[in-house]
N, C-alpha and C positions, 0 to 999 in steps of 0.2 A: 691280784692287785688291780685297782681301777686305773685305766690309762686314758689319756685324751679327754679328761672329764672337767675338773674344776676350772682350769684356766680357760676353757672354752665357753663357760657360762657368761651371761651378760654381766658387765661390770657393776651396773647399778640395779639393785633389786630393792624391794621393800625391806625395811629394817628387820622385821621379824624373819624374813627369809635369809637375810644376811647373817643373822645370829644363828639360825639353824645351820647355815653353811659352816660357821665357825665350830659349832658343836661336832659336825661331821669331820671337818679337817683336823681339828686339834684334840678331839676326845674320842671319837668313835673309830676312826681309821688308825690302825696300828700295823707295824711291821710284824712279820711272823716271829715266833719265839727264838729260833736260831739266829736271826738277824739281830734282834734286840740284845741277846746274850753276848754275841760277838762284838757288837757295837759298844756295849757296856765295858767289856774287857779292854777295848782300845782306849776308851776314855780313861779308865782306871790307870792304864799304863802311861798315858800322857800325864796324868796327875801325879804319878810316882816320880816322874822326871822333874816336874815343876808345879808350883802352886797355881800358876796362871799360864795360859797359852793362847795364841791366836791361831785361827784356822784360815787357810787360803784356798779358795776354789779357783785353781789356776786356769783351767780351760785352755790349755795350749796343745791339745792333741791335734794330730793331722786333720781329722775330719772337721773339727771346729774351724781351723784356719782355712781349709778348703771351702767350707760353707760360707765363711765370711768374705771370701774373695780378697783377702788382704795379702800384702807383700811385705816381707821382713828382711830383704836384702840378701837373700841366699842365691841370687843369680838364676841361671837357666835351670839348675838342678831343682831348686825350690819350685819354680814355675811349672816345670814338667810334672814333678811328683804331686803337688797339690792340685794341678790341673786335671790329672787323671782321676783323683778322688772327687773333684767337684762335678765331674760328668755324671756321677750317680744321681744328682738332682736335676732332672731334665727340665724343670720349670724355671731354674735360676737363669737370670739374664746375664749377659757378659758384664763382668765387674770392672770397675776402675779402682785398682788397688790403692793408688795414692789418695784418691778422693775419700775412700773408706777410712783411711787412717786420719786424714784431716778432719773428717766429720765425727771422729770418735766412735766409729762403729766396729772397731777391731780390738781384740784383747791386747793388753800390754804384754811385752815380752817378760819373761821371768826376771831379767836384769832390771827392766823398768819398774816392775812391781817392787823389787828390792830397794831401788833408789827412792821410790815414793814412800815406802814404809820407814826407811831410815830418816828421810826428811820430815816425816810426821813424828819422829822422836823415839821410834823403837830401836833399841840398841842391839849390839851383837849378842848380848846375853839373852835376848828374847827367844823363847821356844816357839817354833812355828810348825804346825801340822799342815801338810800340803795334800789337798784332796785332788786327785788327778788320775787320769789314765796314762797311757804311754805318751810322754811329752815329745813333740816334734823336735828332732835334733838330739834327743837323749841327754846324756850327762853333760855334753858340751854346752847345751842350751841352759841347763840348770846350774852350771858352775858359778856364774856371777851371783845368783840368788843365794847359793850355799855359802859363798864368800861373805855376803852381808850377814847371813844368819846360819852360823855353824850348827846350832841346835835345830836341825832340820829333820822332820819325821814324816813318815807316810804309813799307811796301813801295812805296807810290805815290810817296813823296817822295824815295826813294833809288834809283829806277829810272826809265827812260824808258817812255813809254806803249807804244812798239813792243816793248819787252822783255817786257811783261806780256801782250801780246795773245794768245800761245798758251795762256795760263792763265785770262784774265779771264772767259771765258764759262763756266767751270766752278768752282763754289764750292769743291769738294773740292780742286782743284789750287791755288787761292789759299790755302786753309787749310793745305795742305802746305808752301807757301813760308813762311807764318807759323810753322808747326811747327818748321822747320829753324832759323829765326832765334831763336825762343824757346829751343830746345834748346841752342843755343850761347851763350846769354846767361850772364852771371855770376850773376845772380839772376833767377828767373822769378816773376812775380806773377800769380796767377789771380784773376779776379773772379767765377768760378762754379766749381762742382766737377763739370763735365760730363766727357764721355769724353776730349776732347782734353787737358784739364787734368790728369786722372788719369793718362793714359798718359805725358804729359810728366813728371809728378812721379815716376812709377815708373822711367822711363828715366833720369832725372837721378840717382836713387838707385843704379841698377844700374851706371852708368858712373862710379864714383868719388865720387858724391854732390856735387851742387850744389844750393843751397837753392831751395825753392819756397815762397813766402809766400802763405798763404791768409787772407783777411780773416775775422776772427771777427765775421761780419756781425750776429749777434744782439745782442751786447754793444755793438758799434760803433754800431748804429742808435740805441740809447738815448743814447749819448754825443753823436752828431751832432744829435739833437733838442734837446739842452740846451747846445749849443756856444756860444750867445750869452751864456750866464751863467757863463762860466769864462774864466780866463786861458789863454794859450797854453801856459805851463809845466804847468799842471794838466791841460789837455787832452792834451798829449803824454805825460805820465806815465801817464795812464789808458789811452791807446792802447797803450803798451808793456806794461802789465799785462794788458790783454785779449788781446794778441797772443801771450802765452806759450803755447807748444804749437801755434802756427800759423806759426812762422817757418822751418820746414824744417830744423831742426838734425838731425845724424846719428841721434841716439837718440830723437828726438821721437815716432816712431810705433813702438810695440812690435811685435815679430815676430808675424805672424798677424793683426794688427789691420787693419781696413779691407779694401778690395777688393784682390785680388792684383795687378792691373795698375797700381795706385797704390803698392803696397808689396810688391814681389816679394822678400820676405825670405828665402824658400827658396833663392834664387839668389845671395845676397850673403854673402860671407865678411868678417868684421870684420878690418880691418887696423889694429891699434893703433898701429903705427909711422906709417902714413899720417895717422891722426887727430892724433897728436902733432905731426907736421910742419905740418899745417893750423893747429893752435892756435898753434904757435910763429911761423908766418908772420904771423898776425894780431897777436900780441903785439909782434913786432918793429916793426910799423907804428904801434903805439900807438893803434890805432883798431879798431873793429869790435865785433860782438856776441859778446863773449867770455863763455863760460859760467863763472860762479863760484858758490860756495855760495849767495850772496845772490840771484843771478840764477835759480838752479835751484830755484824754489819749486814743488816737485812738487804740493803741494796746489792752488795756483793753476792749474798746467798741467792737472791732471786735471779740475778743475772746468771749465776752458775747453774741453777736449776734448769734454765732454758737450754743448757748445753747437754742435757741428759737425753741420749738418743733412744729410740725404740730398737731393742735387740731381737734377733731371732735366734733360735737354737736348733741344731740339727737333730737332737735326740729327744724323741717323745718320752723315752723311758726315764727322763729326768723329772717327770711329773709326779713328785713324791710328796706325800703328807704323812706325818708320823706322830705318835703319842709317846713322848719321852719326858719324864717328870721334872727334875729339879732345876731351879733357876739359879744361875750364878752370875752376879753382876760383874761387869768389867772392872778389874782392878789392875789391868796391865798398864804400867806407867808410861807416860809420854813426857819425857824430861826435856822441855824446850830450852831450859837454861843451859844444860849440858850440851845441847845440840849447837847452840850459838858460839860455843868455844871453838878454838882452832882445832880442826880435824884434818890433819894433812893426809891421812889415809883416804878420806872421802874426796878431798880436793884432787888427789891423784886419779881416783876413779873417774871423775868428771873430765879430766884432761886427757884420758886415754883415747 
């Protein structure tokens, strides 16, 4: 596998070179057959459980939290544990944990991700695949997310231990399996903007466009801080406002903006007929995030886009590109009408 390669190339190259880059990233480079076969099995098992699913790249492992220098309220125990891990990177400066959270440079907690997704209209019946290594804090940390989404899966829960043995000793191979399941999901949710998330977002744009949701962590952090002083309806409305420009809609990122492997615009031809069919499919269902004049508040979106921080990622082995065939457009429903009804369960969660 090629590492430390594509994301270190110049962002702007001549168009012909950019197109060659896409041919390499999305057609020439492939995972090995054992990884492709196991990844396909995992996707098939998710589809056996549900017609549609969302995938979440959680990135709440100890190394990620230590690298980010963020603090999540775990007291001296957390500071000591993550501080020891952080010392692996000798070039990292002394961090200001509170400042990092305020600036949106920290992953959301699993609980915060769950609240965000519920506010965006994903109900308890949504099936969610979580791509992650060992989560800091274990099951106690994951419990609030599982409470929001009981249909909770990972590669470990939908496979046998023997099936994962050829991959489990290699973090890059385990990440490759997650990559395949995330790529085939109807909606992909990233909790940081590292290399794997960017390459997945670019790949999903290139192969017919499937949404990638990125948390607007800077604005959401302030909202989470004050969540005990608001109703669920107010909270959900603000989440949707802050997420404009971060929902992975087709025209959300302007051509040439951002890093090329996240937005390979030089390689994408706009198909107006395909876009019209996508919109009609959503309208026929009577649900979904349909763009209207009221929804497309370009001022809010451009302001929100300015909140998008530059992320770093501790793992070079997340530099993955793969060739995996079929495109499935998002049909996971976002039912805002149901969301705005009284939800005492969610109001109680906000007041805890």
